[in-house]
C-alpha positions in Angstrom: 0.0 0.0 -0.2 1.4 3.8 -1.1 0.6 6.9 0.1 0.2 9.8 -2.4 0.2 13.1 -0.2 -2.7 15.0 -1.0 -3.5 18.9 0.3 -5.6 19.5 3.7 -8.1 21.1 1.4 -11.2 23.1 2.3 -14.4 21.6 4.0 -17.2 21.0 1.2 -19.4 23.7 1.1 -22.3 21.3 1.4 -20.7 19.5 4.3 -20.6 22.6 6.1 -24.1 23.8 5.7 -25.6 20.5 6.7 -23.0 20.7 10.0 -24.0 23.9 10.9 -27.6 23.1 10.6 -27.5 19.9 12.4 -25.1 21.2 15.1 -26.1 24.7 16.0 -24.4 24.8 19.3 -21.4 22.9 17.3 -19.9 20.1 18.9 -15.9 19.2 19.9 -15.1 17.8 16.5 -16.1 20.7 14.7 -14.7 23.4 17.3 -11.5 21.7 16.9 -11.4 22.3 13.5 -12.4 25.7 13.3 -9.9 26.9 16.0 -6.6 24.7 15.2 -7.4 23.9 11.6 -5.8 20.9 10.0 -4.1 19.3 12.5 -2.2 16.7 10.5 -1.1 16.6 7.0 -0.3 13.5 4.8 3.2 14.4 4.5 3.8 14.2 8.1 3.3 10.5 8.0 5.1 9.8 4.1 7.9 7.8 5.4 5.7 4.8 6.6 4.2 4.0 3.1 6.0 2.7 0.2 6.2 4.8 -2.9 4.5 2.3 -5.1 1.5 0.4 -4.4 -2.5 0.5 -4.3 -3.0 4.1 -2.6 -3.9 4.1 1.2 -6.8 6.3 2.8 -5.8 10.0 3.9 -3.0 9.0 6.6 -3.5 12.6 8.0 -7.0 12.2 8.5 -6.4 8.6 10.2 -4.4 10.1 12.5 -7.2 12.4 13.7 -9.8 9.8 13.7 -7.6 7.7 15.9 -7.3 10.9 18.2 -11.1 11.5 17.9 -11.7 7.5 19.0 -9.9 8.0 21.9 -11.7 11.2 22.7 -14.9 9.3 22.6 -13.7 5.8 23.6 -14.8 4.0 20.5 -13.6 0.4 19.1 -12.7 0.7 15.9 -15.7 -0.4 14.2 -17.3 2.1 15.7 -14.6 5.0 14.7 -15.1 3.9 11.3 -18.8 3.7 11.5 -18.5 7.3 13.0 -16.2 8.5 10.2 -19.2 6.9 7.7 -22.1 8.0 9.5 -21.8 11.2 11.8 -21.6 14.8 10.2 -19.3 16.2 12.7 -16.4 13.7 12.1 -17.1 14.7 8.4 -16.5 18.2 8.9 -13.2 17.7 11.2 -11.9 15.6 8.3 -12.9 17.6 5.3 -14.9 14.9 3.9 -17.8 15.0 1.3 -21.3 13.8 2.9 -21.3 11.3 0.5 -17.9 10.0 1.2 -17.9 6.1 2.2 -14.9 6.3 4.7 -13.0 2.9 5.2 -12.9 -0.2 6.4 -12.4 -0.7 10.3 -9.1 -2.7 9.6 -7.7 0.4 8.2 -7.1 1.7 11.9 -5.3 -1.1 12.8 -3.1 -1.5 10.4 -2.3 2.3 10.6 -1.4 1.8 14.2 1.1 -1.1 13.4 2.7 1.6 10.8 3.0 4.2 13.7 4.3 1.5 16.4 6.7 0.1 14.0 7.9 3.2 13.3 7.6 5.2 17.1 5.6 7.4 15.3 3.0 7.9 17.7 4.7 11.2 19.4 3.9 12.8 15.8 0.5 12.4 16.6 0.8 14.3 20.0 3.0 17.0 18.5 0.7 17.8 16.3 -1.9 18.6 18.8 0.7 20.8 20.6 2.0 22.8 17.7 -1.5 23.6 16.6 -2.0 24.7 20.5 0.9 26.9 20.3 0.2 28.5 17.4 -3.3 29.7 19.2 -1.1 30.5 22.1 -2.7 27.8 24.2 0.4 26.6 24.9 2.6 27.9 27.7 6.2 26.8 27.7 9.0 28.0 30.2 6.5 28.2 33.0 5.3 25.2 35.4 4.6 21.6 34.8 4.0 18.7 36.9 4.5 14.8 36.5 3.5 11.6 38.1 3.2 7.9 37.2 0.7 5.0 37.1 0.5 1.5 36.7 -0.9 -0.2 33.3 -2.2 -3.7 33.3 -1.1 -5.4 30.3 -3.8 -6.8 27.5 -2.8 -10.4 28.4 -4.3 -12.3 31.6 -2.3 -12.5 34.8 -1.1 -16.3 35.2 -0.5 -18.0 38.2 2.7 -20.2 38.1 1.5 -23.2 36.4 -0.4 -21.5 34.0 2.3 -19.5 33.0 4.9 -22.5 32.2 1.8 -24.5 30.9 0.5 -21.8 28.6 4.0 -20.8 27.5 4.6 -24.8 26.5 1.1 -24.8 24.8 2.2 -21.6 22.7 5.5 -23.2 21.5 3.9 -25.9 20.6 1.2 -24.2 18.4 3.8 -22.0 16.9 5.6 -25.4 15.9 2.7 -26.7 14.6 2.5 -24.0 11.8 6.0 -23.9 11.2 7.0 -28.1 11.2 3.7 -29.8 11.4 5.2 -33.1 10.2 8.1 -33.0 12.4 6.1 -32.3 15.7 3.9 -35.1 14.6 6.6 -37.5 15.1 8.4 -35.6 18.4 5.4 -34.8 20.2 4.6 -37.3 23.2 1.2 -38.7 23.3 0.6 -37.2 26.7 1.4 -33.6 24.9 -2.1 -33.6 23.2 -4.0 -34.7 26.2 -2.3 -31.5 28.6 -1.4 -29.0 26.1 -4.2 -29.1 23.4 -6.6 -27.0 25.2 -5.9 -23.7 27.2 -4.6 -23.8 31.0 -7.5 -22.2 32.2 -9.7 -24.9 31.1 -7.6 -27.3 33.3 -7.9 -28.4 37.0 -4.8 -27.9 38.7 -4.6 -29.9 42.0 -5.1 -28.2 45.1 -2.5 -30.0 47.3 0.6 -28.6 47.3 2.6 -31.8 46.6 0.4 -32.5 43.5 0.8 -29.0 42.2 4.5 -29.6 42.2 4.0 -33.0 40.6 2.3 -31.3 38.0 4.8 -28.3 37.5 7.6 -30.8 37.2 6.2 -32.5 34.4 5.2 -29.6 32.4 9.2 -28.6 33.3 10.1 -32.2 32.1 7.9 -31.9 28.7 9.5 -28.4 28.1 12.9 -29.6 28.4 12.4 -32.6 25.8 10.7 -29.9 23.4 14.0 -27.8 23.6 16.0 -30.6 23.3 14.3 -31.7 20.3 14.3 -28.1 18.7 17.8 -27.8 19.0 18.7 -31.0 18.1 20.4 -31.8 14.9 17.8 -33.6 13.0 15.1 -30.6 13.5 14.2 -28.6 10.6 16.1 -25.3 10.1 14.9 -22.3 11.5 13.0 -23.4 14.2 15.3 -21.9 16.9 14.1 -18.6 15.9 10.6 -19.2 16.2 9.5 -16.2 18.5 7.7 -18.7 20.7 10.2 -20.9 21.2 12.6 -18.4 22.3 10.3 -17.4 24.9 9.9 -21.2 26.1 13.4 -21.3 26.3 13.9 -17.8 28.4 11.5 -18.8 30.8 12.5 -22.2 31.3 16.0 -21.0 32.3 14.3 -18.7 34.7 12.2 -21.1 36.3 13.9 -24.7 35.7 17.3 -26.4 35.7 19.0 -29.6 35.9 20.1 -31.2 38.9 22.0 -34.8 38.5 20.1 -35.2 34.8 16.5 -34.4 36.5 14.5 -31.2 36.0 13.9 -29.3 39.0 12.2 -26.1 39.7 14.7 -23.3 40.8 14.7 -22.0 44.3 13.5 -18.4 44.6 16.6 -17.0 45.3 18.3 -18.7 42.4 16.0 -16.8 39.8 16.6 -14.1 38.0 15.7 -10.4 39.0 12.0 -9.7 38.1 12.9 -6.8 35.9 14.3 -9.7 33.5 11.4 -12.0 34.0 8.4 -12.2 31.7 4.9 -12.8 33.0 3.1 -14.3 30.2 4.2 -15.4 27.0 1.4 -13.8 25.0 3.1 -10.4 26.1 6.8 -11.0 26.8 7.3 -7.4 27.4 5.4 -6.9 30.3 7.0 -7.2 33.5 5.2 -7.9 37.3 6.0 -5.2 39.6 4.4 -3.7 42.8 4.1 -0.3 44.2 3.0 -0.2 48.2 -0.4 -2.1 47.9 -0.5 -2.4 44.4 0.6 -5.2 42.1 0.3 -5.6 38.7 1.9 -7.3 35.4 2.6 -5.0 32.8 3.9 -1.4 32.3 4.0 2.2 33.6 3.2 5.8 32.2 4.5 9.0 33.2 2.3 12.0 32.3 3.9 15.7 32.0 1.5 18.4 31.8 1.7 22.1 32.0 0.2 23.7 35.0 -0.5 27.1 36.6 -1.4 29.1 33.3 -5.2 30.8 32.9 -5.2 28.4 29.5 -5.6 24.8 29.4 -3.3 22.4 31.3 -2.0 20.3 28.1 -0.4 17.2 28.4 3.4 17.8 26.5 4.9 14.6 27.3 3.9 10.5 27.7 6.6 8.2 28.8 6.0 4.6 28.7 8.1 1.8 30.4 7.9 -1.6 31.7 6.5 -2.2 34.9 9.7 -2.3 36.9 11.3 0.8 35.8 11.6 3.2 38.9 10.6 6.6 38.7 13.7 8.2 39.7 15.5 6.9 36.8 12.6 8.8 34.4 13.9 12.5 35.3 16.7 12.9 32.4 14.4 10.8 30.1 11.6 13.1 30.5 13.2 16.3 30.4 15.0 15.1 27.1 11.8 14.7 25.9 10.6 17.8 26.5 13.8 19.6 25.0 13.2 17.5 22.2 10.1 19.0 21.6 10.3 22.7 22.6 8.4 22.0 25.8 10.6 22.4 28.5 9.2 24.1 31.8 11.0 26.5 34.2 9.6 24.4 37.2 9.1 21.1 37.3 6.9 19.3 40.4 6.9 15.8 40.9 6.2 13.2 43.6 8.7 11.8 46.0 9.5 8.8 43.7 11.5 11.5 40.7 14.1 13.6 42.6 17.5 12.6 43.3 20.9 14.3 44.0 21.8 13.6 40.3 18.5 14.5 39.0 18.6 18.0 40.8 21.9 19.1 39.6 21.6 17.4 35.9 17.7 19.0 35.7 19.5 22.6 36.4 22.9 22.5 34.7 21.4 20.4 31.3 18.1 22.1 31.2 17.7 25.0 33.6 14.8 23.0 35.3 14.3 23.5 38.9 13.2 20.1 40.0 10.7 20.3 42.8 9.6 17.0 45.0 10.1 15.9 48.0 13.4 14.2 48.8 13.6 10.8 50.6 13.9 10.8 54.3 17.6 10.4 55.8 17.4 6.7 57.3 20.9 6.2 58.7 20.9 5.8 62.5 23.1 8.5 63.3 20.2 11.2 61.9 17.0 9.6 63.5 15.4 11.2 66.4 17.2 14.4 66.3 20.7 12.3 66.4 23.5 14.8 66.4 26.0 12.8 64.6 24.4 12.6 61.2 26.1 13.8 58.1 25.2 17.4 57.9 26.9 17.4 61.6 30.4 17.1 60.0 32.2 19.9 58.6 33.7 19.0 54.9 36.2 21.1 53.3 36.0 19.9 49.6 39.2 21.9 48.4 41.5 20.1 51.3 39.2 16.9 50.8 38.9 16.7 54.7 36.1 16.4 56.8 35.8 17.1 60.7 33.7 15.4 63.1 31.6 17.4 65.8 34.2 16.6 68.4 37.1 18.1 66.5 38.6 14.8 64.6 39.6 15.0 61.3 39.4 12.1 58.6 42.5 10.5 57.4 41.0 9.0 53.8 39.0 10.4 51.2 38.6 8.2 48.1 36.4 7.8 45.0 34.5 4.9 44.7 30.9 3.9 43.1 27.6 2.9 44.9 25.5 0.0 44.6 23.9 1.7 41.8 27.2 2.5 40.5 27.0 6.2 41.0 30.0 8.0 41.9 30.4 8.6 45.7 33.4 9.7 48.0 34.3 7.3 51.2 35.7 9.2 54.0 36.9 7.4 57.0 38.3 8.5 60.1 41.2 7.1 62.1 40.8 4.4 64.4 43.1 5.7 67.0 40.8 8.9 67.1 37.6 7.0 67.3 38.3 4.3 69.5 38.5 6.2 72.7 35.9 8.9 71.8 33.4 8.9 74.5 30.3 9.5 71.8 31.5 6.4 69.5 28.8 4.4 69.7 26.3 7.1 69.1 28.7 8.0 66.2 28.5 4.6 64.4 25.8 2.1 64.2 27.5 -1.1 64.3 28.4 -2.5 67.8 32.1 -3.7 66.5 32.8 -0.7 64.6 35.6 1.2 65.9 35.5 4.1 63.7 33.3 6.5 61.6 32.8 6.1 57.6 30.8 8.7 55.7 29.6 8.2 52.1 29.3 11.6 50.4 27.8 12.8 46.9 30.3 14.9 44.5 30.3 18.0 45.9 27.5 19.9 43.5 24.9 16.7 44.3 26.0 17.1 47.9 25.3 21.1 47.8 22.1 20.5 45.7 20.7 17.9 48.6 21.2 20.3 51.2 20.1 23.4 49.9 17.0 21.7 48.7 16.5 19.9 52.2 16.5 23.4 53.6 13.9 24.8 51.1 11.7 21.9 51.7 11.2 22.4 55.7 9.8 26.1 54.7 5.9 26.6 54.9 6.2 28.9 51.6 7.5 25.8 49.5 5.1 23.2 51.0 2.2 25.8 50.0 3.9 25.9 46.5 4.0 22.0 46.3 0.3 21.6 46.4 0.2 22.4 42.7 1.6 19.2 42.1 -1.8 17.2 43.1 -3.6 18.6 40.1 -1.9 15.4 37.9 -3.9 13.1 39.8 -6.7 14.9 37.9 -5.3 14.0 34.7 -4.6 10.5 35.5 -8.4 10.2 36.7 -9.1 11.8 33.4 -7.0 9.1 31.6 -8.3 6.4 33.4 -12.0 7.3 33.0 -12.2 8.8 29.6 -9.5 6.6 27.7 -8.8 3.8 29.6 -5.5 4.5 30.7 -4.6 1.8 33.0 -5.4 -0.9 30.5 -3.3 -1.9 27.8 -5.5 -2.3 24.6 -2.4 -3.9 22.7 0.3 -6.3 23.3 3.9 -5.1 23.5 5.5 -1.9 24.6 5.9 -0.2 21.4 1.8 -0.3 20.5 1.1 0.4 24.5 3.3 3.6 24.2 1.4 4.4 21.0 -2.0 4.0 23.1 -0.5 6.3 25.4 0.4 9.1 22.8 -3.0 8.9 21.8 -4.5 9.0 25.0 -2.3 12.3 25.8 -3.5 13.8 22.5 -7.3 13.1 23.1 -7.1 14.6 26.5 -5.6 17.7 25.1 -8.3 18.1 22.3 -10.8 17.6 25.2 -9.4 20.4 27.4 -8.9 22.5 24.3 -12.7 22.2 23.8 -13.4 23.1 27.5 -11.3 25.8 27.3 -13.0 27.0 24.1 -16.6 26.5 25.8 -15.3 28.2 29.0 -16.3 24.5 30.9 -15.4 25.3 34.3 -12.6 22.8 36.0 -13.9 19.9 38.0 -13.6 20.4 41.7 -12.0 18.1 44.1 -14.7 15.7 45.3 -15.5 15.7 48.9 -17.3 12.9 50.7 -20.1 14.4 52.8 -18.8 12.5 56.1 -15.3 14.0 55.0 -17.0 17.4 54.7 -17.7 17.0 58.4 -14.0 17.0 59.5 -13.4 19.9 61.9 -10.9 22.4 60.8 -7.2 21.8 61.9 
């Protein structure tokens, strides 16, 4: 399928006449077209299509259909039907009233092209560019960010279902790739155990019986992997995706002990960040945040705030579920910089700020990153202790540290932390510390004979110190309340666009879903701004309203 770029053109006169008569008060699609004009052109997506072949339906119009689909929560069939039957959609797309639209499968194919080229950001950018031209997007001011969990489109599986479905998936793939070979290789019992889905089976309730079933599945999987990798196997079977997934999951959960298959102990398994949780969405990962446990992904939303205009989403970043928030600050700032949406102040929750993030945001992007820093957990600083790190005097030029009782450090060395971050290790002499009457208050270990400190680099240390002091002021606490508004954005994304449930499988398509979600929320907010729709107030239950002041 090829694409022949065409100009956006004018809205047909008959479409305008009928739309004005049918929608006397307008509609979202009509107002967006009138206010923002043509949001997407075919040329923006020209690199997604070959130069030769059957002409495709206008990709610029398809991009707008995808956004309107998320605005109204439509399925592909419903969206295609809206293009065919709804006058306001034809007005927004600039179509003749008699235009028959397209088959609903075109939307799925177009999403595949967008996801394959990581072009979902182009859709969000189309909205932001149009909003900036109409002075609806303010940059250089304030922005806020938060993350939320996203459930995988694949069903959550228990361990027995995971290994059973993984083996069944591999058998089904091999049945297509090499049916004759698999017929002669498969054990007779395999047709009994793996011909139907694991959820249709009744696994034993007793622990010992369940362990036996798990070992039987593990042994069958080992036999299949041995057969696939044998010289007699047809070429190319090792490269089958489901076979590779089978190999990975078996390495993570099983091993051979004296020639027999055994399940790995929990301590012998790889970290959760590397372990697939389902064979049907191999990029999804299991994670936990406080009381929430989920299999899937995580999305980070950044929006403008503190302006008279609409608060618009300027960045959507999607990761697997195991990526921590504190690893995303630089990624988010880089994304904002690439699209000209950098704020002057960036308000985040406690998961994002680190010493390195504070310094990098200021040095590389000119951003003041604001968010509660993690509390100091060393024993010496708890309960107002007098021997926390802040009680020591640091001479950075001479690379010396003086303790509250006057002793001076004897060692200053550059090292790496457990997270492979550069730190400074400072040690005091045992001769100075051993006879100090405050030794037991200064060191946490009952056997330690001297104090040791781990310092950040100079700029990071100073940033932490200044930020901790600033966050104790009432003025900063009052300003920080602005961050809470991003919770409403997440709520709007969940209620309107199904933000917490991936519609598709794989990180690329889930990321595309989130870019479309951000674009859809922006259109809804621009429309609310145009119609002077007031922002929803924070809901308070009747009982909570009775709480006494103070």
